[in-house]
TORVOVEX-925756 format. One record per residue (C-alpha): residue number from 1; residue in one letter; x, y, z. Coordinates in Angstrom, 3 decimals. Layout:
REM residues N
+------+------+----------+----------+----------+
: resi : resn :        x :        y :        z :
+------+------+----------+----------+----------+
:  NUM :    A :        X :        Y :        Z :
...
+------+------+----------+----------+----------+
REM end
This chain:
REM residues 385
+------+------+----------+----------+----------+
: resi : resn :        x :        y :        z :
+------+------+----------+----------+----------+
:    1 :    M :  -75.115 :   26.696 :   16.341 :
:    2 :    L :  -78.085 :   25.568 :   14.319 :
:    3 :    V :  -78.729 :   29.146 :   12.091 :
:    4 :    P :  -82.593 :   29.186 :   10.425 :
:    5 :    P :  -81.621 :   29.245 :    6.571 :
:    6 :    P :  -83.582 :   31.272 :    3.790 :
:    7 :    L :  -87.084 :   29.951 :    3.473 :
:    8 :    S :  -88.892 :   28.819 :    0.743 :
:    9 :    L :  -92.527 :   27.287 :    0.173 :
:   10 :    Y :  -94.126 :   24.762 :   -1.790 :
:   11 :    V :  -97.794 :   24.821 :   -3.151 :
:   12 :    H :  -98.735 :   21.400 :   -4.276 :
:   13 :    I : -102.255 :   21.274 :   -6.704 :
:   14 :    P : -102.944 :   17.626 :   -7.106 :
:   15 :    W : -104.590 :   17.328 :  -10.029 :
:   16 :    C : -103.943 :   16.515 :  -13.783 :
:   17 :    V : -106.021 :   15.649 :  -16.574 :
:   18 :    Q : -104.808 :   11.806 :  -16.732 :
:   19 :    K : -102.326 :   10.470 :  -15.039 :
:   20 :    C :  -98.949 :    9.476 :  -16.726 :
:   21 :    P :  -97.890 :    5.638 :  -16.564 :
:   22 :    Y :  -94.630 :    6.580 :  -15.282 :
:   23 :    C :  -95.792 :    9.243 :  -12.068 :
:   24 :    D :  -95.468 :    8.959 :   -8.861 :
:   25 :    F :  -96.427 :   12.248 :   -7.758 :
:   26 :    N :  -99.126 :   13.067 :   -5.857 :
:   27 :    S : -101.257 :   13.632 :   -8.411 :
:   28 :    H : -105.436 :   12.817 :   -9.263 :
:   29 :    A : -107.063 :   12.426 :  -12.711 :
:   30 :    L : -109.789 :   15.092 :  -12.760 :
:   31 :    K : -112.924 :   13.344 :  -12.708 :
:   32 :    A : -115.159 :   16.305 :  -12.358 :
:   33 :    E : -114.349 :   20.223 :  -12.091 :
:   34 :    I : -111.585 :   21.512 :   -9.610 :
:   35 :    P : -112.865 :   23.356 :   -6.728 :
:   36 :    E : -110.495 :   26.007 :   -7.428 :
:   37 :    L : -111.845 :   28.642 :   -4.897 :
:   38 :    D : -112.143 :   25.932 :   -1.836 :
:   39 :    Y : -108.994 :   24.653 :   -2.559 :
:   40 :    I : -107.402 :   28.251 :   -2.468 :
:   41 :    D : -109.367 :   29.222 :    0.723 :
:   42 :    A : -107.788 :   25.758 :    2.053 :
:   43 :    L : -103.951 :   26.215 :    1.024 :
:   44 :    I : -104.593 :   29.778 :    2.704 :
:   45 :    E : -105.898 :   28.441 :    5.611 :
:   46 :    D : -103.009 :   25.721 :    5.491 :
:   47 :    L : -100.976 :   28.369 :    5.742 :
:   48 :    D : -102.077 :   30.497 :    8.313 :
:   49 :    T : -102.039 :   26.856 :   10.796 :
:   50 :    D :  -98.682 :   26.256 :    9.697 :
:   51 :    L :  -97.441 :   30.099 :   10.558 :
:   52 :    A :  -99.208 :   30.355 :   13.768 :
:   53 :    A :  -98.013 :   26.472 :   14.856 :
:   54 :    Y :  -94.538 :   27.261 :   14.539 :
:   55 :    R :  -94.745 :   30.945 :   15.351 :
:   56 :    L :  -92.719 :   31.497 :   11.733 :
:   57 :    T :  -95.247 :   35.400 :   11.994 :
:   58 :    E :  -92.269 :   35.912 :   14.607 :
:   59 :    D :  -89.364 :   35.050 :   12.160 :
:   60 :    S :  -87.033 :   37.625 :   10.514 :
:   61 :    R :  -86.880 :   35.401 :    7.039 :
:   62 :    S :  -88.643 :   37.186 :    4.068 :
:   63 :    L :  -89.696 :   34.155 :    1.542 :
:   64 :    H :  -86.690 :   33.532 :   -0.616 :
:   65 :    S :  -88.939 :   31.198 :   -3.471 :
:   66 :    I :  -92.330 :   29.865 :   -4.172 :
:   67 :    F :  -93.153 :   26.990 :   -6.278 :
:   68 :    I :  -96.316 :   25.565 :   -7.527 :
:   69 :    G :  -96.129 :   22.231 :   -8.296 :
:   70 :    G :  -98.675 :   19.366 :   -9.087 :
:   71 :    G : -100.244 :   17.739 :  -10.638 :
:   72 :    T : -100.830 :   20.230 :  -12.930 :
:   73 :    P : -101.105 :   24.176 :  -11.603 :
:   74 :    S : -102.035 :   25.589 :  -14.959 :
:   75 :    L : -105.142 :   23.776 :  -14.463 :
:   76 :    I : -105.599 :   26.663 :  -11.722 :
:   77 :    S : -106.941 :   29.890 :  -13.285 :
:   78 :    P : -104.750 :   32.609 :  -13.637 :
:   79 :    E : -107.210 :   34.861 :  -11.021 :
:   80 :    E : -106.823 :   32.016 :   -8.163 :
:   81 :    I : -103.163 :   31.629 :   -9.240 :
:   82 :    G : -103.139 :   35.670 :   -8.125 :
:   83 :    R : -105.125 :   35.097 :   -5.136 :
:   84 :    L : -102.922 :   33.183 :   -3.552 :
:   85 :    L : -100.149 :   34.742 :   -4.073 :
:   86 :    K : -101.516 :   37.998 :   -2.966 :
:   87 :    A : -102.755 :   36.098 :    0.481 :
:   88 :    I :  -99.135 :   34.543 :    0.696 :
:   89 :    E :  -97.492 :   38.111 :    0.427 :
:   90 :    A :  -99.993 :   39.235 :    2.484 :
:   91 :    R :  -98.673 :   36.924 :    5.723 :
:   92 :    I :  -94.835 :   36.576 :    4.397 :
:   93 :    P :  -92.814 :   38.910 :    2.949 :
:   94 :    F :  -91.459 :   38.685 :   -0.047 :
:   95 :    S :  -87.507 :   38.422 :   -0.850 :
:   96 :    E :  -86.581 :   41.587 :   -3.227 :
:   97 :    N :  -85.392 :   38.778 :   -5.773 :
:   98 :    I :  -88.150 :   36.428 :   -5.287 :
:   99 :    E :  -88.281 :   33.258 :   -7.490 :
:  100 :    I :  -91.821 :   32.494 :   -8.211 :
:  101 :    T :  -92.303 :   29.151 :  -10.444 :
:  102 :    M :  -94.943 :   27.279 :  -11.780 :
:  103 :    E :  -95.187 :   24.211 :  -13.453 :
:  104 :    A :  -97.365 :   23.855 :  -16.608 :
:  105 :    N :  -98.482 :   21.592 :  -18.791 :
:  106 :    P :  -98.024 :   22.655 :  -22.726 :
:  107 :    G : -101.510 :   22.055 :  -23.602 :
:  108 :    T : -102.416 :   25.030 :  -25.972 :
:  109 :    V : -105.100 :   26.417 :  -24.254 :
:  110 :    E : -102.827 :   26.556 :  -20.990 :
:  111 :    A :  -99.784 :   27.619 :  -22.627 :
:  112 :    G : -101.514 :   30.554 :  -23.651 :
:  113 :    R : -102.158 :   31.923 :  -20.202 :
:  114 :    F :  -98.150 :   32.326 :  -19.324 :
:  115 :    T :  -98.743 :   36.157 :  -19.985 :
:  116 :    A : -101.657 :   35.899 :  -17.380 :
:  117 :    Y :  -99.982 :   33.875 :  -14.687 :
:  118 :    R :  -97.174 :   36.317 :  -15.111 :
:  119 :    K :  -99.458 :   39.372 :  -14.557 :
:  120 :    V : -100.391 :   38.372 :  -11.092 :
:  121 :    G :  -96.981 :   37.506 :   -9.647 :
:  122 :    V :  -95.808 :   34.039 :  -11.181 :
:  123 :    N :  -91.934 :   35.046 :  -12.840 :
:  124 :    R :  -90.964 :   31.420 :  -13.788 :
:  125 :    I :  -92.713 :   28.696 :  -15.730 :
:  126 :    S :  -91.612 :   25.115 :  -15.693 :
:  127 :    I :  -92.664 :   23.176 :  -19.040 :
:  128 :    G :  -93.559 :   19.346 :  -18.645 :
:  129 :    I :  -92.598 :   18.656 :  -22.176 :
:  130 :    Q :  -90.461 :   15.335 :  -21.518 :
:  131 :    S :  -90.145 :   14.487 :  -25.626 :
:  132 :    F :  -90.480 :   16.137 :  -28.653 :
:  133 :    Q :  -91.726 :   12.858 :  -30.536 :
:  134 :    D :  -95.244 :   11.846 :  -30.913 :
:  135 :    Q :  -94.906 :    8.815 :  -30.745 :
:  136 :    K :  -92.863 :    8.940 :  -27.243 :
:  137 :    L :  -95.628 :   11.566 :  -25.721 :
:  138 :    K :  -98.409 :    9.341 :  -26.486 :
:  139 :    R :  -96.330 :    5.915 :  -24.722 :
:  140 :    L :  -95.972 :    8.136 :  -21.607 :
:  141 :    G :  -99.418 :    9.598 :  -21.376 :
:  142 :    R :  -98.720 :   13.052 :  -22.189 :
:  143 :    I : -101.735 :   14.986 :  -23.307 :
:  144 :    H : -100.028 :   17.533 :  -25.876 :
:  145 :    G :  -98.299 :   16.567 :  -29.067 :
:  146 :    S :  -94.965 :   17.841 :  -30.102 :
:  147 :    D :  -96.126 :   21.192 :  -31.844 :
:  148 :    E :  -97.959 :   22.391 :  -28.815 :
:  149 :    A :  -94.513 :   21.687 :  -26.543 :
:  150 :    I :  -92.954 :   24.181 :  -29.382 :
:  151 :    K :  -95.101 :   26.036 :  -29.133 :
:  152 :    A :  -95.192 :   26.619 :  -25.422 :
:  153 :    A :  -91.621 :   27.115 :  -25.509 :
:  154 :    N :  -92.006 :   29.941 :  -27.685 :
:  155 :    L :  -94.631 :   31.529 :  -25.725 :
:  156 :    A :  -92.926 :   31.415 :  -22.727 :
:  157 :    T :  -89.817 :   33.078 :  -24.244 :
:  158 :    N :  -92.413 :   36.112 :  -25.549 :
:  159 :    A :  -94.257 :   36.383 :  -22.131 :
:  160 :    G :  -91.927 :   38.560 :  -20.145 :
:  161 :    L :  -90.742 :   35.903 :  -17.530 :
:  162 :    N :  -87.811 :   36.171 :  -15.860 :
:  163 :    S :  -86.865 :   32.384 :  -16.726 :
:  164 :    F :  -88.194 :   29.072 :  -17.969 :
:  165 :    N :  -87.463 :   25.918 :  -18.072 :
:  166 :    I :  -88.212 :   22.681 :  -20.267 :
:  167 :    D :  -88.208 :   19.452 :  -18.292 :
:  168 :    L :  -86.989 :   16.844 :  -20.731 :
:  169 :    M :  -87.011 :   13.231 :  -20.044 :
:  170 :    H :  -84.508 :   10.407 :  -21.592 :
:  171 :    G :  -83.826 :    6.357 :  -21.533 :
:  172 :    L :  -87.331 :    6.163 :  -22.344 :
:  173 :    P :  -89.444 :    2.769 :  -23.608 :
:  174 :    D :  -87.704 :    1.681 :  -27.225 :
:  175 :    Q :  -85.564 :    5.195 :  -27.077 :
:  176 :    S :  -82.495 :    4.590 :  -29.728 :
:  177 :    I :  -79.536 :    7.218 :  -28.657 :
:  178 :    N :  -80.107 :    9.519 :  -31.734 :
:  179 :    D :  -84.141 :    9.573 :  -30.685 :
:  180 :    A :  -83.138 :   10.887 :  -27.542 :
:  181 :    L :  -80.534 :   13.374 :  -28.323 :
:  182 :    S :  -82.510 :   14.396 :  -31.195 :
:  183 :    D :  -85.452 :   15.665 :  -28.341 :
:  184 :    L :  -82.335 :   17.037 :  -26.704 :
:  185 :    K :  -81.058 :   19.207 :  -29.578 :
:  186 :    Q :  -85.040 :   20.555 :  -30.113 :
:  187 :    A :  -85.102 :   21.836 :  -26.434 :
:  188 :    I :  -81.932 :   23.295 :  -27.119 :
:  189 :    A :  -82.951 :   24.850 :  -30.064 :
:  190 :    L :  -85.612 :   26.328 :  -28.114 :
:  191 :    N :  -82.941 :   28.394 :  -25.890 :
:  192 :    P :  -84.869 :   27.904 :  -22.195 :
:  193 :    P :  -82.939 :   29.105 :  -19.746 :
:  194 :    H :  -82.833 :   26.524 :  -17.712 :
:  195 :    L :  -82.936 :   22.882 :  -18.390 :
:  196 :    S :  -84.111 :   19.677 :  -16.465 :
:  197 :    W :  -82.654 :   16.807 :  -18.470 :
:  198 :    Y :  -83.106 :   13.462 :  -16.369 :
:  199 :    Q :  -83.148 :    9.952 :  -17.052 :
:  200 :    L :  -86.938 :    7.700 :  -16.813 :
:  201 :    T :  -87.011 :    5.675 :  -13.535 :
:  202 :    I :  -89.855 :    2.913 :  -12.596 :
:  203 :    E :  -91.114 :    3.809 :   -9.180 :
:  204 :    P :  -93.428 :    1.768 :   -7.154 :
:  205 :    N :  -96.881 :    2.210 :   -7.300 :
:  206 :    T :  -97.219 :    3.148 :  -11.345 :
:  207 :    L :  -98.556 :    1.686 :  -13.983 :
:  208 :    F :  -94.634 :    1.343 :  -15.793 :
:  209 :    Y :  -93.998 :   -0.788 :  -12.802 :
:  210 :    S :  -96.922 :   -2.868 :  -12.856 :
:  211 :    K :  -95.955 :   -3.318 :  -16.762 :
:  212 :    P :  -92.463 :   -3.122 :  -17.256 :
:  213 :    P :  -91.589 :   -1.032 :  -20.953 :
:  214 :    T :  -88.200 :   -2.073 :  -22.168 :
:  215 :    L :  -85.806 :    0.303 :  -21.608 :
:  216 :    P :  -82.261 :    1.295 :  -22.948 :
:  217 :    D :  -79.081 :   -0.408 :  -21.485 :
:  218 :    D :  -76.848 :    0.968 :  -19.506 :
:  219 :    D :  -74.190 :    1.179 :  -22.495 :
:  220 :    D :  -76.833 :    3.185 :  -24.180 :
:  221 :    L :  -77.747 :    4.997 :  -21.321 :
:  222 :    W :  -74.444 :    6.332 :  -20.587 :
:  223 :    D :  -73.613 :    6.990 :  -24.273 :
:  224 :    I :  -76.984 :    9.454 :  -24.422 :
:  225 :    F :  -75.633 :   11.433 :  -20.769 :
:  226 :    E :  -72.037 :   11.627 :  -22.269 :
:  227 :    Q :  -73.170 :   12.949 :  -25.622 :
:  228 :    G :  -76.014 :   14.916 :  -24.183 :
:  229 :    H :  -73.794 :   16.231 :  -21.597 :
:  230 :    Q :  -71.367 :   17.548 :  -24.408 :
:  231 :    L :  -74.081 :   18.871 :  -26.384 :
:  232 :    L :  -75.540 :   21.066 :  -23.737 :
:  233 :    T :  -72.004 :   22.549 :  -22.762 :
:  234 :    E :  -71.327 :   23.591 :  -26.751 :
:  235 :    A :  -74.569 :   25.194 :  -25.947 :
:  236 :    G :  -73.782 :   27.351 :  -23.010 :
:  237 :    Y :  -75.268 :   25.077 :  -20.468 :
:  238 :    V :  -73.662 :   24.796 :  -17.125 :
:  239 :    Q :  -74.632 :   21.470 :  -14.947 :
:  240 :    Y :  -75.001 :   22.556 :  -11.862 :
:  241 :    E :  -77.081 :   19.291 :  -10.193 :
:  242 :    I :  -77.314 :   16.385 :  -11.066 :
:  243 :    S :  -80.161 :   16.856 :  -13.708 :
:  244 :    G :  -80.453 :   20.524 :  -13.581 :
:  245 :    Y :  -78.879 :   22.569 :  -16.389 :
:  246 :    S :  -78.678 :   26.440 :  -16.720 :
:  247 :    K :  -77.252 :   29.449 :  -18.565 :
:  248 :    P :  -75.163 :   31.288 :  -16.547 :
:  249 :    G :  -76.729 :   32.797 :  -13.482 :
:  250 :    L :  -80.329 :   31.100 :  -13.993 :
:  251 :    Q :  -80.281 :   27.858 :  -12.006 :
:  252 :    C :  -83.406 :   27.209 :  -10.090 :
:  253 :    R :  -83.449 :   29.212 :   -6.701 :
:  254 :    H :  -86.326 :   26.804 :   -5.535 :
:  255 :    N :  -84.601 :   23.858 :   -5.769 :
:  256 :    L :  -80.963 :   24.966 :   -4.912 :
:  257 :    N :  -82.202 :   25.955 :   -1.769 :
:  258 :    Y :  -83.851 :   22.228 :   -1.272 :
:  259 :    W :  -80.298 :   20.646 :   -2.200 :
:  260 :    R :  -78.420 :   23.317 :    0.143 :
:  261 :    F :  -80.839 :   22.215 :    2.981 :
:  262 :    G :  -82.595 :   25.134 :    3.374 :
:  263 :    D :  -86.034 :   25.607 :    4.656 :
:  264 :    Y :  -89.574 :   25.363 :    3.244 :
:  265 :    L :  -93.087 :   25.007 :    4.176 :
:  266 :    G :  -95.570 :   22.838 :    2.167 :
:  267 :    I :  -99.041 :   23.903 :    1.860 :
:  268 :    G : -101.311 :   21.560 :   -0.222 :
:  269 :    C : -102.449 :   17.786 :   -0.674 :
:  270 :    G :  -99.205 :   15.938 :    0.525 :
:  271 :    A :  -96.860 :   18.476 :    0.695 :
:  272 :    H :  -93.710 :   17.887 :    2.576 :
:  273 :    G :  -92.131 :   21.156 :    4.668 :
:  274 :    K :  -88.799 :   21.167 :    6.617 :
:  275 :    I :  -88.603 :   23.808 :    9.079 :
:  276 :    S :  -85.640 :   25.008 :   11.646 :
:  277 :    F :  -85.394 :   26.673 :   14.879 :
:  278 :    A :  -82.848 :   28.902 :   16.288 :
:  279 :    D :  -83.431 :   26.143 :   19.550 :
:  280 :    G :  -81.794 :   23.455 :   17.376 :
:  281 :    T :  -85.185 :   22.142 :   16.656 :
:  282 :    I :  -85.310 :   20.448 :   12.998 :
:  283 :    T :  -88.949 :   19.766 :   12.016 :
:  284 :    R :  -90.466 :   18.174 :    8.858 :
:  285 :    T :  -93.888 :   17.751 :    8.226 :
:  286 :    V :  -96.339 :   16.217 :    5.409 :
:  287 :    K :  -99.782 :   17.635 :    4.994 :
:  288 :    V : -102.979 :   15.008 :    3.964 :
:  289 :    K : -102.608 :   13.508 :    0.752 :
:  290 :    H : -105.791 :   12.921 :   -0.636 :
:  291 :    P : -107.740 :   15.845 :   -1.934 :
:  292 :    R : -110.702 :   14.727 :   -0.134 :
:  293 :    G : -109.532 :   14.562 :    3.414 :
:  294 :    Y : -107.484 :   18.008 :    2.453 :
:  295 :    L : -110.576 :   19.699 :    1.919 :
:  296 :    N : -112.710 :   18.138 :    4.993 :
:  297 :    P : -113.305 :   21.267 :    7.236 :
:  298 :    Q : -113.403 :   18.714 :   10.069 :
:  299 :    K : -110.155 :   17.316 :    9.834 :
:  300 :    P : -106.677 :   18.901 :    9.983 :
:  301 :    Y : -104.296 :   19.653 :    7.471 :
:  302 :    L : -101.356 :   18.049 :    8.820 :
:  303 :    D : -100.781 :   14.486 :    8.483 :
:  304 :    Q :  -97.406 :   14.076 :    9.893 :
:  305 :    E :  -94.730 :   15.893 :   11.946 :
:  306 :    I :  -91.334 :   14.350 :   12.510 :
:  307 :    Q :  -88.793 :   15.436 :   14.689 :
:  308 :    V :  -85.215 :   14.891 :   12.830 :
:  309 :    E :  -82.947 :   14.300 :   15.338 :
:  310 :    D :  -79.112 :   14.815 :   15.563 :
:  311 :    S :  -77.939 :   11.287 :   14.224 :
:  312 :    E :  -80.410 :   11.787 :   11.361 :
:  313 :    R :  -79.213 :   15.198 :   10.340 :
:  314 :    P :  -75.636 :   14.685 :    8.398 :
:  315 :    F :  -77.099 :   11.676 :    6.341 :
:  316 :    E :  -79.828 :   14.290 :    5.437 :
:  317 :    F :  -77.785 :   17.297 :    4.855 :
:  318 :    F :  -75.488 :   15.342 :    2.340 :
:  319 :    M :  -78.002 :   13.272 :    0.648 :
:  320 :    N :  -79.126 :   16.979 :   -0.355 :
:  321 :    R :  -76.060 :   18.686 :   -0.513 :
:  322 :    F :  -74.458 :   16.061 :   -3.100 :
:  323 :    R :  -77.225 :   16.449 :   -5.531 :
:  324 :    L :  -74.898 :   19.656 :   -6.208 :
:  325 :    L :  -71.839 :   19.925 :   -8.315 :
:  326 :    E :  -70.587 :   23.384 :   -6.129 :
:  327 :    S :  -68.157 :   22.974 :   -3.350 :
:  328 :    C :  -69.950 :   22.715 :    0.274 :
:  329 :    P :  -68.858 :   25.332 :    3.199 :
:  330 :    K :  -68.036 :   23.309 :    6.564 :
:  331 :    Q :  -69.965 :   26.216 :    7.794 :
:  332 :    D :  -72.978 :   25.344 :    6.091 :
:  333 :    F :  -72.925 :   22.264 :    7.698 :
:  334 :    V :  -72.449 :   23.678 :   11.137 :
:  335 :    E :  -75.223 :   26.175 :   10.842 :
:  336 :    R :  -77.905 :   24.263 :    9.177 :
:  337 :    T :  -77.544 :   21.018 :   11.194 :
:  338 :    G :  -76.337 :   22.299 :   14.510 :
:  339 :    L :  -73.791 :   20.135 :   14.776 :
:  340 :    P :  -69.913 :   20.095 :   15.320 :
:  341 :    L :  -67.902 :   19.218 :   12.322 :
:  342 :    D :  -65.675 :   16.813 :   15.044 :
:  343 :    A :  -69.361 :   14.863 :   14.790 :
:  344 :    I :  -68.747 :   13.367 :   11.361 :
:  345 :    Q :  -65.230 :   13.860 :   11.533 :
:  346 :    S :  -64.546 :    9.902 :   11.047 :
:  347 :    S :  -66.970 :    9.719 :    8.197 :
:  348 :    I :  -64.613 :   12.737 :    6.297 :
:  349 :    D :  -61.646 :   10.831 :    6.650 :
:  350 :    W :  -62.621 :    7.790 :    5.299 :
:  351 :    A :  -64.525 :    9.614 :    2.529 :
:  352 :    L :  -61.111 :   11.744 :    1.773 :
:  353 :    G :  -59.068 :    8.218 :    1.821 :
:  354 :    E :  -61.595 :    6.758 :   -1.054 :
:  355 :    N :  -60.869 :   10.044 :   -2.925 :
:  356 :    Y :  -64.782 :   10.504 :   -2.893 :
:  357 :    L :  -64.227 :   14.499 :   -1.376 :
:  358 :    T :  -61.568 :   16.823 :   -1.130 :
:  359 :    D :  -60.912 :   19.719 :    1.365 :
:  360 :    N :  -59.327 :   22.849 :    0.802 :
:  361 :    G :  -59.631 :   23.674 :    4.513 :
:  362 :    S :  -63.019 :   25.433 :    4.448 :
:  363 :    E :  -64.814 :   23.551 :    1.998 :
:  364 :    W :  -65.584 :   20.249 :    0.974 :
:  365 :    Q :  -65.584 :   19.046 :   -3.137 :
:  366 :    I :  -66.992 :   15.765 :   -3.976 :
:  367 :    T :  -65.115 :   13.833 :   -7.033 :
:  368 :    K :  -66.015 :   12.325 :   -9.975 :
:  369 :    Q :  -65.001 :    9.538 :   -7.870 :
:  370 :    G :  -67.502 :   10.309 :   -5.357 :
:  371 :    K :  -70.530 :   10.846 :   -7.912 :
:  372 :    L :  -69.996 :    7.325 :   -9.467 :
:  373 :    F :  -70.147 :    5.430 :   -5.727 :
:  374 :    L :  -72.459 :    8.389 :   -4.262 :
:  375 :    N :  -74.538 :    5.277 :   -2.650 :
:  376 :    D :  -71.261 :    4.390 :   -0.419 :
:  377 :    L :  -70.418 :    7.664 :    0.323 :
:  378 :    L :  -73.744 :    8.614 :    1.884 :
:  379 :    A :  -73.648 :    5.488 :    3.973 :
:  380 :    A :  -70.753 :    7.021 :    5.601 :
:  381 :    F :  -73.013 :    9.042 :    7.316 :
:  382 :    V :  -75.922 :    7.192 :    8.426 :
:  383 :    D :  -76.257 :    7.372 :   12.177 :
:  384 :    E :  -73.284 :    9.214 :   12.476 :
:  385 :    E :  -72.855 :   10.456 :   15.971 :
+------+------+----------+----------+----------+
REM end
């Protein structure tokens, strides 16, 4: 039987000062002043529309977490972020220990706002640093320098937040092993509670895709990961998902809800949502992508509404769950997909035989072999009846 899981909210702010050549997110370079009053009004109306359409005001769930992403959300003033958060809380009760994260650019002006964002309700900041080397930052199209990155992390440390995250990339154009490890050592020295340390990938519809840079080879990438993982472990960080490291107990609760196949509303340009219902229905939503269309009062906010069929649920569940290093309770599969265990038993048996999973009776645990052959493991759950 499907049991509606914890509920989160994703808010998308689509504007950036400029578009980075590796970025495939729904972001738009600023060409004029941000219409922040109109956009916050639209976000609130978008939320009202979802709450009414999916009868979530009758739902007993409180809001588990909020993530304000982009784009560059810190281009929006603290006053308007505060107005948005007050409007959300007036419509959905906040859980007692709600995590409210906002992405921020390390630029000096925005970093100086961290305390103001905290005062209006943001209790976690995610800082998009990517590298501490000016040459690499320039190649990545970032508008900040290494000094600003360090200052931003220090400001976040002293802003009274519950936690903060540093986003850091490796496998950058023409990056040596020593360069990558130097970046990581600098990040560790700043002692963030959470580090998202991930490899640059070249995505379609980006400048790097049309003009590919020279990236480190697979052997160097493996050395970077192995040596970097050791550095992080020695510094007291625990890897809990593919690219997520945190001090004990300070994992990103919002991302954990994604990977555990939780529910989330998505408001804002191009935002995605997933809502589960007690009748067994799971609905995915996608909002209008372009700011011009999203802010057009004659158009709906919803662009797509997709029902997740029973045959699609095993793959979707495990595609998310196997990002995590933690074990997976079998009951989570039953409650979050609404399917019985025997619906996937043949695939589980095959995965156990390949040493991709272990089974202790109540939980599955992905093995090192399963991580190495993750695509093969996930393929076993495609179109499972």
